[in-house]
C-alpha positions in Angstrom: 28.0 -34.9 -1.3 27.4 -38.8 -1.5 23.6 -40.3 -1.5 24.3 -42.4 1.7 25.7 -39.0 3.5 22.9 -37.3 2.0 20.6 -39.8 3.9 21.9 -39.5 6.8 21.7 -36.0 7.0 17.7 -36.0 5.8 17.0 -38.8 8.6 18.5 -36.3 11.2 16.5 -33.4 10.0 13.5 -34.9 9.3 13.8 -36.3 13.0 14.3 -32.6 14.1 11.5 -31.2 11.6 9.1 -33.5 13.3 10.1 -32.7 16.8 11.1 -35.6 17.7 14.5 -34.1 18.5 13.6 -30.6 19.9 15.8 -28.0 20.3 18.5 -28.2 23.0 18.0 -32.2 22.7 20.7 -34.5 22.8 21.2 -36.9 19.6 21.8 -40.6 20.3 25.0 -42.0 19.8 26.2 -41.8 15.7 26.5 -46.0 16.2 23.1 -46.3 17.0 22.1 -44.0 14.2 24.4 -46.1 11.9 22.0 -49.1 12.6 18.8 -47.0 11.9 19.9 -45.6 8.5 22.0 -48.5 7.3 25.1 -46.6 6.8 28.6 -47.0 8.2 29.4 -45.3 11.2 32.0 -42.7 9.3 28.9 -41.5 7.2 26.8 -41.0 10.1 29.8 -38.9 12.1 30.4 -36.9 8.7 26.5 -36.2 8.6 26.8 -35.1 12.4 29.8 -32.8 11.7 28.3 -31.4 8.3 24.8 -30.8 10.1 27.4 -29.0 12.9 28.8 -26.5 10.2 25.5 -26.0 9.0 24.7 -24.6 12.3 21.8 -27.3 13.2 24.0 -29.2 15.7 26.3 -28.1 18.3 29.0 -30.2 19.6 29.9 -30.2 23.2 33.3 -32.0 23.9 33.0 -35.0 26.5 29.1 -34.8 26.5 27.8 -35.2 22.9 26.1 -33.8 20.2 23.0 -31.3 20.6 20.3 -30.0 18.7 20.5 -26.0 18.7 17.6 -24.3 20.1 17.7 -21.6 17.5 18.1 -24.3 14.3 15.1 -23.4 12.5 16.6 -19.9 12.2 19.7 -20.9 9.9 19.5 -21.2 5.9 20.7 -24.4 4.7 22.0 -24.9 1.1 19.2 -25.7 -1.5 16.6 -25.2 1.0 13.3 -24.1 -0.5 10.7 -22.9 2.2 6.9 -22.1 1.0 4.2 -20.7 2.4 1.1 -22.3 1.2 0.6 -26.4 0.8 0.1 -25.6 -3.2 4.0 -24.3 -3.6 5.1 -27.2 -1.1 3.3 -30.0 -3.8 4.7 -28.3 -6.9 8.4 -27.4 -5.6 8.4 -31.8 -4.4 6.8 -32.7 -7.6 8.5 -30.5 -10.6 11.5 -28.5 -9.1 13.1 -31.2 -6.5 13.7 -33.6 -8.9 15.2 -31.7 -11.5 17.6 -29.7 -9.5 20.0 -31.6 -7.6 20.8 -30.4 -3.7 17.5 -28.8 -3.0 15.5 -29.3 -0.7 12.0 -28.4 1.2 12.5 -26.8 4.5 9.3 -25.3 5.5 9.7 -25.8 9.4 12.6 -23.3 9.1 12.0 -19.8 9.4 14.1 -18.4 6.4 15.7 -20.5 3.5 18.1 -20.0 0.2 14.6 -20.5 -1.9 11.6 -18.8 -0.7 8.3 -18.3 -1.9 6.8 -15.0 -0.4 3.7 -12.8 -0.5 4.1 -9.3 -1.6 4.4 -7.6 2.2 7.3 -9.8 3.1 9.3 -9.8 0.0 9.3 -6.2 0.2 10.2 -5.8 4.0 13.0 -8.4 2.9 14.0 -7.4 -0.6 17.7 -6.0 0.8 18.2 -10.2 1.7 17.4 -11.2 -1.9 19.6 -11.5 -5.0 19.4 -9.6 -8.4 16.9 -12.0 -10.4 17.0 -9.7 -14.1 19.7 -12.2 -15.5 18.4 -15.2 -14.4 15.0 -13.9 -16.0 16.9 -13.3 -19.1 19.1 -16.1 -19.2 16.1 -18.5 -18.9 14.0 -16.5 -20.8 15.0 -13.9 -23.3 11.8 -14.2 -25.3 9.4 -12.9 -22.7 6.5 -12.1 -24.7 4.0 -15.1 -23.0 4.6 -12.8 -19.5 2.5 -10.5 -18.2 5.5 -7.8 -17.7 3.7 -5.5 -16.3 3.4 -7.2 -13.2 7.2 -7.4 -12.6 7.4 -3.6 -12.5 6.6 -3.5 -9.2 9.3 -5.5 -7.8 12.3 -3.7 -8.8 13.9 -2.2 -6.4 15.4 1.6 -6.7 18.6 0.3 -8.0 16.5 -1.5 -11.1 17.2 -5.1 -8.8 14.7 -7.3 -9.7 14.7 -9.0 -6.1 11.3 -10.7 -6.7 9.5 -12.7 -9.5 5.9 -12.8 -9.7 5.0 -16.6 -10.6 1.0 -15.8 -10.0 -0.8 -12.8 -9.0 -4.4 -11.5 -8.9 -6.0 -8.2 -8.5 -8.2 -8.2 -5.2 -12.1 -8.2 -5.5 -14.7 -8.3 -2.6 -16.3 -11.9 -2.3 -19.6 -12.6 -0.1 -21.1 -15.2 1.9 -24.5 -15.3 0.5 -26.0 -16.9 3.2 -25.0 -15.0 6.0 -25.9 -11.4 4.0 -29.6 -12.7 3.3 -29.5 -14.0 7.3 -29.0 -10.4 8.2 -31.3 -8.9 6.1 -29.1 -7.6 3.6 -29.2 -7.4 -0.6 -26.3 -8.9 -2.6 -24.2 -6.2 -3.6 -24.0 -5.2 -7.3 -21.3 -4.9 -9.6 -21.4 -1.3 -10.0 -21.8 -0.7 -6.2 -20.2 2.1 -4.7 -18.8 3.4 -1.4 -22.0 4.1 0.6 -23.2 0.9 -0.7 -20.4 -0.9 0.9 -20.3 0.9 3.9 -24.3 0.5 4.6 -23.8 -3.3 4.0 -20.9 -3.1 6.9 -23.4 -1.3 9.4 -26.1 -4.1 8.6 -23.8 -6.6 9.3 -22.6 -5.6 12.2 -25.7 -5.5 13.9 -26.4 -9.4 13.5 -22.3 -10.5 13.8 -19.2 -9.4 15.7 -16.3 -7.7 13.5 -14.5 -10.9 13.0 -17.6 -12.3 11.0 -18.2 -9.4 8.7 -15.0 -8.3 7.3 -11.3 -8.2 8.2 -10.2 -4.8 6.8 -6.6 -5.7 8.4 -6.2 -9.2 6.4 -3.6 -8.0 4.5 -1.4 -4.9 4.2 -1.2 -5.0 0.4 -5.0 -4.6 0.3 -4.8 -1.7 2.7 -2.8 0.2 0.3 -5.5 -0.3 -2.2 -7.6 2.3 -0.9 -5.0 4.7 -2.1 -5.3 3.9 -5.7 -9.1 3.5 -5.4 -9.2 7.2 -4.3 -6.9 8.3 -7.4 -3.8 8.6 -5.2 -0.5 6.8 -5.1 2.2 6.5 -2.5 4.7 7.3 -5.2 5.2 7.3 -8.8 8.2 6.8 -11.2 8.6 8.6 -14.1 10.4 7.1 -17.2 13.8 8.9 -16.9 13.5 7.0 -13.2 12.7 10.0 -11.2 10.2 9.6 -8.1 7.6 11.9 -7.2 5.8 11.3 -4.2 2.0 11.6 -3.9 0.9 10.3 -0.7 0.2 14.0 0.7 -1.8 15.1 -2.5 -5.6 15.0 -1.9 -6.3 11.9 -3.3 -4.2 9.9 -1.5 -5.3 11.5 1.7 -9.0 10.8 0.7 -8.0 7.2 0.6 -6.8 7.2 3.9 -9.9 8.9 5.2 -11.9 5.9 3.7 -9.5 3.9 5.5 -10.4 5.3 9.0 -14.4 5.7 8.2 -14.3 2.1 7.5 -12.3 0.8 10.3 -14.7 3.2 13.0 -17.9 1.3 11.1 -16.5 -2.1 11.5 -14.9 -2.2 14.9 -11.9 -4.1 15.9 -11.3 -7.3 14.7 -8.7 -9.8 16.8 -8.3 -12.3 13.6 -4.9 -13.0 12.3 -4.7 -12.6 8.5 -4.5 -16.6 8.1 -7.4 -17.0 10.4 -9.3 -14.3 8.4 -8.8 -16.2 5.0 -9.5 -19.6 6.6 -12.8 -18.3 8.2 -14.4 -17.1 5.0 -13.5 -20.2 3.0 -15.1 -22.0 6.5 -18.6 -19.8 5.2 -17.8 -18.2 8.7 -17.2 -14.4 7.6 -19.8 -12.6 5.5 -17.2 -10.4 3.4 -13.5 -10.8 2.3 -11.2 -8.8 0.3 -9.5 -11.9 -1.6 -6.9 -12.4 -4.7 -7.9 -15.6 -6.5 -5.3 -17.5 -4.9 -7.5 -17.0 -1.5 -10.8 -18.4 -2.7 -12.2 -22.1 -2.7 -14.2 -22.2 -6.2 -15.5 -25.8 -4.9 -16.3 -24.6 -1.3 -19.6 -26.2 0.2 -21.4 -22.7 0.9 -22.7 -20.5 -1.9 -20.6 -17.1 -2.5 -20.5 -14.5 -5.3 -17.8 -11.9 -6.1 -18.2 -8.3 -7.0 -15.5 -5.6 -7.9 -14.0 -3.2 -5.2 -16.6 -0.5 -4.5 -15.7 2.6 -6.1 -15.0 5.4 -4.2 -16.3 9.2 -4.3 -14.5 10.9 -6.6 -11.8 8.1 -6.9 -10.4 6.0 -9.8 -11.5 2.4 -11.0 -8.1 0.9 -10.7 -6.2 -1.5 -7.8 -2.8 -3.5 -6.8 -2.1 -6.9 -7.1 -1.7 -9.7 -4.7 1.3 -11.7 -5.4 3.2 -15.4 -5.0 6.8 -14.0 -5.5 10.4 -16.2 -5.8 13.1 -14.9 -3.9 16.8 -16.1 -3.5 19.0 -15.2 -0.6 22.3 -13.4 -1.3 24.0 -16.2 0.3 23.0 -18.5 -2.4 26.3 -19.3 -4.6 25.0 -21.5 -6.9 24.2 -19.7 -9.8 23.0 -22.7 -11.9 20.7 -24.3 -9.1 18.9 -20.9 -9.6 18.7 -20.2 -13.1 17.2 -23.9 -13.2 14.4 -22.9 -10.0 13.6 -20.0 -12.4 13.4 -21.7 -15.5 11.1 -24.3 -14.0 9.2 -22.2 -12.0 8.2 -20.0 -15.0 8.0 -23.0 -17.3 4.7 -24.0 -19.1 4.0 -27.2 -17.0 4.2 -25.6 -13.8 2.0 -22.4 -14.6 -0.2 -24.7 -16.5 -0.7 -26.8 -13.4 -1.1 -23.2 -11.5 -4.0 -22.6 -14.0 -6.0 -25.9 -13.7 -6.5 -25.6 -10.0 -7.0 -22.0 -10.5 -4.7 -21.1 -7.8 -3.9 -17.2 -8.5 -3.7 -15.8 -11.8 -0.1 -17.5 -13.8 2.3 -15.2 -14.7 2.0 -17.0 -18.5 -0.5 -15.2 -20.5 -1.1 -18.8 -22.2 -1.6 -20.2 -18.8 -3.9 -17.7 -17.6 -6.2 -17.7 -20.1 -6.6 -21.5 -20.0 -7.3 -21.3 -16.5 -10.6 -19.1 -17.0 -13.9 -20.5 -16.2 -16.3 -19.0 -18.5 -19.3 -20.5 -16.9 -18.1 -19.0 -13.8 -19.3 -15.7 -12.6 -16.8 -15.5 -9.8 -14.2 -15.9 -11.7 -15.4 -13.8 -14.5 -14.7 -10.7 -12.0 -11.0 -11.8 -11.1 -10.8 -11.3 -15.0 -12.5 -8.5 -15.5 -10.5 -6.7 -13.1 -7.3 -7.6 -14.6 -6.8 -4.5 -16.7 -7.2 -2.1 -13.9 -4.0 -3.3 -11.9 -1.2 -0.7 -11.5 2.2 -0.8 -10.7 3.1 0.1 -6.9 6.5 1.7 -7.3 6.7 2.7 -3.6 7.7 -1.1 -3.5 11.1 -0.4 -4.3 11.6 1.0 -1.0 11.1 -1.4 1.9 11.7 1.9 4.5 8.8 3.6 2.8 6.4 0.5 3.4 7.1 0.3 7.0 6.7 3.6 7.6 3.6 3.5 5.5 2.2 0.6 7.3 3.3 2.2 10.6 1.3 5.6 10.0 -2.0 3.5 8.9 -2.1 1.4 12.2 -1.7 4.7 13.9 -5.2 6.1 12.1 -6.7 2.9 12.8 -6.0 3.2 16.7 -7.5 6.3 16.4 -4.0 8.1 17.8 -3.6 10.3 14.5 -5.8 11.8 11.9 -4.8 11.0 8.0 -3.8 14.3 7.0 -0.8 15.1 9.4 0.6 11.4 8.9 0.4 11.9 5.3 2.2 15.3 5.6 4.8 14.0 7.9 5.4 10.7 6.0 5.4 12.3 2.6 8.4 14.7 3.6 10.4 12.0 5.1 9.4 9.7 1.9 11.3 12.6 -0.3 14.4 13.0 2.2 14.6 9.0 1.8 14.3 8.7 -1.9 16.6 12.0 -2.4 19.5 10.5 -0.2 19.1 6.9 -1.5 
């Protein structure tokens, strides 16, 4: 595609993304745009035609060209969607200049390349390419990577549907002022489940649920309770066989802890993004957080502690991630290889480490990112060895059913034991016939 044609396309796309041309709006005549952009009329007409082929515009005979109402549901070639500003900046500065045809498309719902959370990537895994070969091509020697953190993102057939770019254990972050104002004591690193519930109860006497703790902030965090109780959804053996563990006593105990906490806490109405923003703004007392969620330069004082130990449980946790995913529609495999190489490069990983955004997937970058003088940071790194893979992420169906079951427990519509029994039976059937 010529530079002039690309410029004409970009001009129109930016007007649409900024809302200057809404869905259903009629575009001015191509001649008018030619004068504004400074390109020839044939070039502008070619831009109209190419955006029509891409499903952004629609041409109505004898009426004109319009923006499709569902324009943001289309997947443009070379499009890249991120979900946090830090990734927009990194892709813009260090990836787009090196990969011809790549374009940030955060106004679109989906794109060819995407940065996704663990939850989103798992639910959409069937839509993504297998990235095993691209990883092998870009980095045949992966000694500098935390390779254990890749294990959770292999589908049941071995497909690597997502590449972790950063990861983090879960910890509890505490707003010092709000806890002290409620008459509470700050948690100790060795606190337990009863200490946690007592603090929640104390805070609830002063604050509404949405200012205390948001249990439902992240689906990834909710499932951590199964691991902390010593249970799991399932485990995969070295030979590839899977053992469903959801109905075992340890896992059921984890679901009971979720139910218990939900009843004490009450119902928070916050959206997950509002929940994250509330703690960062200093208006929430406790937050389950990954390293990428926190602001080490916040204006208020906060501390971090490990997750509380559950009765009879295990000192282990799941990981939170930001993941690279690539849609199956992508056919420019050289472009894919370059994106994988760049996002896992020392330069990008060091940049993530410098701003302490998550824990870089490169060991060397992660080590350099650690601030030894910050006790809050020390907690994240002390919890690293406790992360265990979650093999249930290889089945998107299992996660959907499990989260539905957990939601029924939260709403008081079902008890943990029958939910675990029913879901475990369904999981065994799904695995057997997959």
